[in-house]
N, C-alpha and C positions, 0 to 999 in steps of 0.2 A: 831425262829431261834436259831440254835445251833452252838457253835464252837467246833471242833474237834481239840485237840492239841495232836500231835502224835510224839512218840518218834521213829524217822525215822529209825536208825539202829536197834533198837529193833523190829520193825515191819518188816524189810527188812530181818532180820535173820529168822523169822518166815515164811516168804513168800518163801525164797530160800532154807530154810531148810540145808541139809548137801551138797548141790549142790556147786561144785567148781565154784568160780566166776572169770572169766578172765577179765571183764571189770566192775569194780564197778560203774563207771559213768553210764554206760548203764543201769544197774540194778537199780540205784537210779532213773533215769529218767523213767523208766518202772513202778517203784513203783509210783512215782509221778502222772503219767498218769493214773494209775488205781484209785488213790485217786481222782483225778479230775473227772473221769468219774462217780465215786460213788456220788461225792458231786453235779455234773451237774444235777442229778435227784432230787435234794432237794434245799432247800433255805438255806442250811447250808454252812458253810466255814471251811477250814482246815489250820491249822499252822502246818508244818511239820519241826521238828528240828533234825538236824544231829550234832553229835560230830566233832569237826574238830580240826587240831593242827596248825591253822594260827593265827597270832598276834591279829587280830580284829574280833568282830562278823560281819559275812556277810549276807545280804539278797540277795537272788538270784531272778532275774525276773522269774515269773511263766508264763506259756502258758495261764493260765486261771485266771480270776479276783478272784475266790473263793478258791484258794490255795496259800498260802505264804510259802516260804521255806527259812530256815535260818540254817547257819553253825555256830556253836559255836565256842569258841576261847580258848587260854590257860587259860585265867581267868574266862571263862564263859562256863560251860559245858552244854550239851543239857539238862540235869536234871534241872540245876539251871534256864536256860531260860524257861523251861516248868513250873516250880515252880512259877517263877515271872509272867508269862502270866496267870497262873491260879488265882493267887491272884489279878491281876489287872482287869479280866474279869468277875469273878464269881459273882459280884454284879448285873451287868446289863444283863448277858447272861447266857443260859445254857451252861456248859462246859462239854465235854466228853473228858477224857484223855486216849490215847491209849498207854498203856505202860505195859510189864510184869515185870518191875523192881519193886520188892515189897517195897523197901525203898522209892521210889518215890510215889507209890500208898498210903503209910502211910502218907506221908507229905502232899499231896494235898487233903486228905480227909477233905471235907467241904460240907455244904448244897448247892445245885445247881450244884454240881460237880459229875458227874457219871464216874466211873472207868471202862475201858473195857480193858482186856488183849489183846495182840497182836493176839493171836490165835482166840479170839472172834470176833475181827475185821476182820481177814482174812476170818472168816466164813461169816461175813456181806458182805465183797467184792464178795466172791464167789456166795452167794445168789443173789446179785444185778446182777452180770453177768449172772447168770441162768435166771433171771426175764427178762432181756433185750433179751436174746436169744430164749425166747419162740416164736415159729412159728408165733402165732397170732400177737405178738408185731412186729416181723420182716415184717409181710406182711403190717401191717398199718403204718410202718415207711416210710418216703419218701426218696427214694434213687437216684432219677432222678432229674435233674435240672429242668425239665418241671413241676415237683410236687411242686417246692419250689419258682417259681416266679409266679408273677401275670399273668393271661391269655393274656393280652394286651401286655406285654414284650414278652411273648413266641412267639405270633403271628408276632410281629415285627422282632424277631431274625429268625424265620423260613423264613420270606419273604427275609431278608437280606442274609441268607444262599442260598436260591433258586436263588436270583439275581446274587450272586457271582459264583455259580454253572453253570449259563447260560453264563458265560463269561470267558471260559478257556484261559489261557495265550497262545497266539499264538506260542510262541517259544516251550512250552512243548508239545502242543497238535499235534499229528502226523496228517497229511493231509490224508483225505479219498482217497482210491485208489491207494496210492503210495506203492508200494511193493520193499522192498530192497533185 
């Protein structure tokens, strides 16, 4: 298992390029969702760190268990948080740091630490999206609820549906033969 420690705004800048951003929070959430999707296909986890101008370090609840999101503070920049995480995790786990910040890449250089530029990681995200979108994978993926529940439960739900369909509400059902 690997831990990806990601410089959030550095990666976001690479993803959106020169696009004018009207809703920064929406773009951050979109990026976090892409990272969560990428991690979902692996046993790896990610720590995404964004710079912030708040008083205290904040951890944000994530939609997935394998992605943690932090916002730095006045006295703890994203770079310093990333450095601290790398040095605390590198002994026990494989660590991949995603940042194009040259100074940060020099600082975290150590055995068991892989450095990826934001551009390289965006390529990984795009390759993963293409892999998932291959028609063979799409055909084999279960999109219907019937495909994801056991047959016994599906049969009981169908019976319940049929039973309810056989009893239309008297007030809503028009009587046969009445013409208005």
